[in-house]
N, C-alpha and C positions, 0 to 999 in steps of 0.2 A: 493528625499524629504519625513522626516520623518513620520512616523506615530506618532498623537499624542493622546496620554492619560489623563485623568484631573483627579487630585484629589480631590476629593468636600470632602467639610465640613458641609456640609448639607444632610437631610433626604430623599433622592434618593434611588428610587429602577431602576430594570432594566425593560425597557416596552415592554420585551420578557418573561422570564420567573418570572419577578416579584421578584425576590432575590434582599437584602439587609437590610439594607441600604449599599450603594455602597462607599469604600474608595475609589477607581480607577475605571475607565467611559468610553466609547468610544460615542461621539456621533454620531450620522448617520442621516442626515436631521434632526435635532435638537432633535432627538430620544437618549436618554440616554440607554446603553446597557452593560451590565457588560462585562468583561474579559472573561467569557468563552463561553458567546452568541458571542463575538465580534473573536471570534477562537483567541484570546491571553492567554487563560488560562493558558497554558504553559510555560509562559515567570515569569522567576523571575525579585522582585526589585533591583535595585541595587540605592543605595541611593547617591548622588553626594558627594563631596570630596575627590574622588581620581583621579586627571587628568590621570593617566597612569592606571588605571585599567578601568576605566571606556570607554576611547578610546580602552584598545585593546580589552576589552567584545564588543562593538560595532563590533569591527574588526572581529571581528570571530564568531559571530552569524549573521546566516542569514535571522532570522528576530529580530526587533528591535523596540523600541518605544518610544519616549522621554515621560517623566512624567511632567505636569508642573499644576502649582496651582495660583490663580486669586490673587496679591495681592491688595485686597481693599485701601491701604494708597497708592499705587504707581499707581495704576487705571491700572497697566497690568499683564500679564502674566509670571509667573517664573519657570525657569526651576528646577525641585526637583530630577530628579535623572532618571534612564534608565529600560526599562525592556528589558534583554534580555533572549536567554536559557541558561537552565542550565548549560550545556557540556561548551559550549564556555565563561559563567561565571569561571570556574573551571580552563579550559587552561589558561584565561587570569590571574586569581590568582597566579596558577605557575609561572608563565611569569614574576609577577611582582615580588614572593619571590627571585626569580633566581636571580635577578639586583638589588634587594633593595639598596645593599651598593653604588653601582655604579651613582645608580638614587639620594640615599642621598648624596653623594657627591657632585653631581651637584646642588640640591639644597640651598646647603651650599655655592656655587659657586657665586649661583647667589642674595643670598640672600645679600652678602658681595659688590657684586657688584652694587645690586641696592640702598644699604646702602651709598656708596660713591657715587653714582650720586642723590640720596636726596641729603646728606650734600650740594654738590659743590651747585645744584637746589637752595635751601635754600637760600646759602649764596648770590646769585646770586639777587635773589628775594629781600633779605633783602639789598643789594646794590643800587637796583632799588628803593627800599621804598625810603633810605634816599637821593637819587639823586632827586626824585620829591617832596620828605616833607623831607626838608634837618632841619628843626626845630624837628623834630621827634628824639625823645631820642633814642640812638642806642640800646640800652636794649629794648626796644618797637618796634623797626624794624626787630629786632631776632626773638622777639614772634611772631608776627603778621606773618610775611612768616614762622614761622615755623607752625604755626595752616594753614595757606591757601595751603599750599606746602604739605599737608600731605598726603600720599600716600593712595587711595584706600576709602577718605572721600571723592569724587564729586565734594568738594570745588573750588573756581576759582581758585586755582594753579595749579588745574589738568585738569583742562579745556583747549581744544589748544592756545586761548587768552592767559593763565595763563602761558603756559610752554613758549610761547612766549614774555613773560614778557610785553605785550602790555600795554601802559600808563593806558587804561580803565580799565584791568584788576585787575593792580596795584591799582588802583583808590580804587575798589569796596572792595578788601581786608584790607584796610586802614579802608576805610569808616563804615565797616561792623564793624571792629573791635573796632573803636572808641563807634560805637554804642551799643556794647554790653560789653564795660568797662568801657566807661566813662561818661557812663548817666543810669538811668534808666530804658531804656526798656524791660529787660526781666522783671524788677517788674510790670511795667505797662503789659507786656502779661500774666503773672501769675493774675494778677488782672483785667482780661477779656478785656480790651481794644484790639478792634483789630488792629491786625498787620501796614494797610494802615497808619489808624489815628494814633498810636504810631509814627510812623516814621514823619508822618507830624507833630508832637508836637513837638519832638526832633530835626527837621534837620533845624534849625537855630544855636542851641549848638554848634549842630555836623561840622556844616560850618564854625562856627567860628574856631573852634581846629582846621578842618583842614586848614582853611586860615594861623592860627598862624605858621602852621606847615609848612607849604608852605615857609616861610620865615627863612633864615638862621640864624643860630643863632649869636649873635655879639660875635665878637672876645674878646677872653679873655686875660684881661689888665695883664700883667706881670708887680710887682714891679721892679723904674728901679734901677739896676746895684750900688752899691754903691764900689767905687774905694779908695786902700790904700790913707790918706792924705799924701801929700807928705814929705819926712822929714823936717825941719828944721836944717840948719846950725848956731848953735850957738854959736862957734868958733870966 
């Protein structure tokens, strides 16, 4: 179990030595203490961002602590970095420098592999949109799929149902696209209309568009082919 240190944005002082305001603190039985009073003052801070350096520093350090900060919008604590021993961080940095080129090549290979996977998945998502909504223009299907399946976006295309191309997930993505692109939904939100009220107001129009897209387009009619008139024998 990792030790946890909190990064505070408030004016908090140590309950033991009164030092403060504290950027990093430990809570013991609900009481804030500075790192020195919590016997962690000799550790150095390593911000997140370099996975290899973080992993190696943690492995080399006999004592470490995870630094977290509360995200009010998401209502959860999020990792900010790591506190490790200074010699351990130095060893980790030397190790990372020694194989930096090899890790860069591996990252590039991984990037290319993910790009190919993303292209294939977006194409499959677009094909499923066209299957469920055959009246949806092809370019709109591709745009909706690309938006919904963007890696790291947290959108419906990246959920388990989205990756499985379930009908519900694909339909949610299409409905969201119609809501934002084909209605004044965003303008209503900017005007202060509550989200659920705006959705209820626009639901009939969105349903009408989706119903139209569920109907296959009429087959294109080609003009009748003209055959050359038979030659007339005037002899």
